Backbone as CSV, one residue per row, in Angstrom:
resi,resn,N_x,N_y,N_z,CA_x,CA_y,CA_z,C_x,C_y,C_z
1,MET,-15.770,6.282,-18.211,-15.388,7.496,-18.887,-14.176,7.245,-19.786
2,LEU,-13.221,6.441,-19.313,-12.028,6.162,-20.114,-12.365,5.380,-21.373
3,ALA,-13.432,4.598,-21.361,-13.797,3.809,-22.530,-14.238,4.695,-23.685
4,ALA,-14.748,5.883,-23.395,-15.228,6.785,-24.441,-14.093,7.557,-25.098
5,LEU,-12.914,7.534,-24.526,-11.790,8.292,-25.071,-11.080,7.511,-26.164
6,GLU,-10.426,8.247,-27.043,-9.595,7.602,-28.056,-8.324,7.092,-27.395
7,THR,-7.580,6.247,-28.107,-6.401,5.597,-27.537,-5.376,6.618,-27.057
8,ALA,-5.071,7.625,-27.858,-4.075,8.633,-27.471,-4.545,9.425,-26.263
9,GLN,-5.830,9.768,-26.244,-6.368,10.515,-25.108,-6.337,9.663,-23.840
10,ARG,-6.662,8.378,-24.003,-6.690,7.485,-22.842,-5.294,7.323,-22.245
11,SER,-4.289,7.109,-23.096,-2.931,6.914,-22.574,-2.418,8.200,-21.929
12,GLU,-2.795,9.348,-22.496,-2.388,10.623,-21.887,-3.063,10.804,-20.536
13,ARG,-4.328,10.439,-20.462,-5.085,10.588,-19.206,-4.539,9.646,-18.120
14,LEU,-4.120,8.444,-18.520,-3.624,7.479,-17.539,-2.239,7.857,-17.010
15,ARG,-1.498,8.696,-17.727,-0.169,9.111,-17.261,-0.234,10.192,-16.189
16,GLU,-1.371,10.863,-16.062,-1.510,11.917,-15.062,-1.509,11.278,-13.668
17,PRO,-0.702,11.811,-12.746,-0.687,11.233,-11.397,-2.004,11.523,-10.667
18,LEU,-2.430,10.571,-9.884,-3.648,10.746,-9.097,-3.327,11.537,-7.835
19,PRO,-4.256,12.347,-7.371,-4.000,13.090,-6.129,-3.974,12.142,-4.938
20,ARG,-3.190,12.506,-3.927,-3.122,11.681,-2.725,-4.419,11.799,-1.949
21,ARG,-4.824,10.691,-1.352,-6.049,10.685,-0.569,-5.745,11.184,0.837
22,HIS,-6.623,11.996,1.382,-6.460,12.486,2.749,-7.045,11.445,3.696
23,LEU,-6.193,10.902,4.563,-6.606,9.842,5.465,-6.986,10.418,6.820
24,THR,-7.978,9.809,7.430,-8.406,10.252,8.755,-7.471,9.682,9.817
25,ALA,-7.522,10.249,10.992,-6.660,9.813,12.089,-6.878,8.340,12.452
26,PRO,-8.131,7.854,12.562,-8.303,6.427,12.882,-7.710,5.511,11.815
27,LEU,-7.822,5.895,10.572,-7.265,5.067,9.508,-5.740,5.079,9.544
28,LEU,-5.153,6.228,9.818,-3.695,6.301,9.962,-3.219,5.443,11.129
29,ALA,-3.967,5.475,12.230,-3.612,4.651,13.386,-3.687,3.170,13.036
30,LEU,-4.714,2.783,12.293,-4.844,1.390,11.878,-3.682,0.977,10.984
31,LEU,-3.284,1.826,10.064,-2.161,1.515,9.183,-0.865,1.367,9.980
32,TRP,-0.654,2.227,10.980,0.544,2.101,11.814,0.516,0.816,12.628
33,LEU,-0.661,0.437,13.139,-0.773,-0.824,13.873,-0.471,-2.014,12.968
34,LEU,-0.913,-1.952,11.728,-0.609,-3.032,10.792,0.884,-3.102,10.488
35,ARG,1.527,-1.955,10.370,2.977,-1.938,10.140,3.710,-2.569,11.317
36,ILE,3.314,-2.192,12.521,3.951,-2.735,13.729,3.721,-4.243,13.796
37,TYR,2.509,-4.683,13.465,2.196,-6.120,13.472,3.105,-6.878,12.505
38,VAL,3.293,-6.330,11.325,4.135,-7.003,10.329,5.571,-7.087,10.822
39,VAL,6.093,-6.012,11.410,7.471,-6.023,11.911,7.622,-7.067,13.018
40,VAL,6.671,-7.127,13.932,6.733,-8.096,15.024,6.617,-9.517,14.475
41,ALA,5.717,-9.733,13.522,5.558,-11.067,12.948,6.827,-11.514,12.232
42,VAL,7.461,-10.623,11.495,8.707,-10.969,10.810,9.791,-11.294,11.831
43,ALA,9.859,-10.510,12.896,10.857,-10.771,13.936,10.636,-12.152,14.562
44,ILE,9.403,-12.514,14.825,9.099,-13.824,15.405,9.515,-14.942,14.451
45,VAL,9.229,-14.769,13.178,9.599,-15.788,12.190,11.123,-15.921,12.110
46,VAL,11.836,-14.811,12.111,13.312,-14.854,12.030,13.883,-15.540,13.265
47,VAL,13.402,-15.176,14.450,13.898,-15.794,15.674,13.608,-17.287,15.678
48,THR,12.405,-17.673,15.276,12.060,-19.090,15.224,12.955,-19.843,14.250
49,PHE,13.218,-19.239,13.095,14.069,-19.870,12.102,15.494,-20.035,12.617
50,VAL,16.032,-19.000,13.253,17.410,-19.038,13.769,17.516,-20.088,14.878
51,ARG,16.533,-20.168,15.736,16.577,-21.166,16.832,16.475,-22.591,16.305
52,ALA,15.831,-22.775,15.153,15.673,-24.112,14.591,16.958,-24.624,13.949
53,LEU,17.896,-23.746,13.706,19.141,-24.175,13.050,20.021,-24.993,13.951
Protein backbone atom coordinates (compact mmCIF):
# COMPACT_ATOMS: atom_id res chain seq x y z
CA MET A 1 0.00 0.00 0.00
CA LEU A 2 2.85 2.40 0.81
CA ALA A 3 4.36 1.84 -2.64
CA ALA A 4 1.28 3.38 -4.28
CA LEU A 5 1.60 6.63 -2.31
CA GLU A 6 3.54 9.68 -3.39
CA THR A 7 6.72 10.57 -1.51
CA ALA A 8 5.12 13.28 0.66
CA GLN A 9 2.15 11.06 1.48
CA ARG A 10 4.44 8.14 2.31
CA SER A 11 6.65 10.15 4.67
CA GLU A 12 3.56 11.59 6.38
CA ARG A 13 2.07 8.12 6.76
CA LEU A 14 5.30 6.70 8.20
CA ARG A 15 5.43 9.42 10.89
CA GLU A 16 2.11 8.30 12.39
CA PRO A 17 2.71 6.19 15.51
CA LEU A 18 1.54 2.60 15.33
CA PRO A 19 -1.00 1.43 17.91
CA ARG A 20 0.29 -0.78 20.70
CA ARG A 21 -0.41 -4.46 20.32
CA HIS A 22 -2.53 -6.12 23.00
CA LEU A 23 -0.55 -9.05 24.36
CA THR A 24 -2.09 -12.16 25.85
CA ALA A 25 -1.24 -13.36 29.34
CA PRO A 26 0.90 -16.33 28.16
CA LEU A 27 2.93 -14.05 25.92
CA LEU A 28 3.44 -11.54 28.73
CA ALA A 29 4.58 -14.37 31.00
CA LEU A 30 7.04 -15.54 28.35
CA LEU A 31 8.45 -12.03 27.97
CA TRP A 32 8.91 -11.74 31.75
CA LEU A 33 10.66 -15.12 31.84
CA LEU A 34 13.00 -13.94 29.10
CA ARG A 35 13.76 -10.76 31.04
CA ILE A 36 14.54 -12.78 34.17
CA TYR A 37 16.74 -15.14 32.13
CA VAL A 38 18.74 -12.23 30.73
CA VAL A 39 19.25 -10.70 34.18
CA VAL A 40 20.41 -14.04 35.62
CA ALA A 41 22.70 -14.68 32.64
CA VAL A 42 24.29 -11.24 32.97
CA ALA A 43 24.79 -11.79 36.69
CA ILE A 44 26.51 -15.13 36.03
CA VAL A 45 28.81 -13.55 33.45
CA VAL A 46 29.72 -10.67 35.81
CA VAL A 47 30.43 -13.02 38.71
CA THR A 48 32.54 -15.28 36.49
CA PHE A 49 34.48 -12.30 35.17
CA VAL A 50 35.11 -10.88 38.66
CA ARG A 51 36.28 -14.27 39.99
CA ALA A 52 38.69 -14.62 37.06
CA LEU A 53 40.51 -11.43 37.99
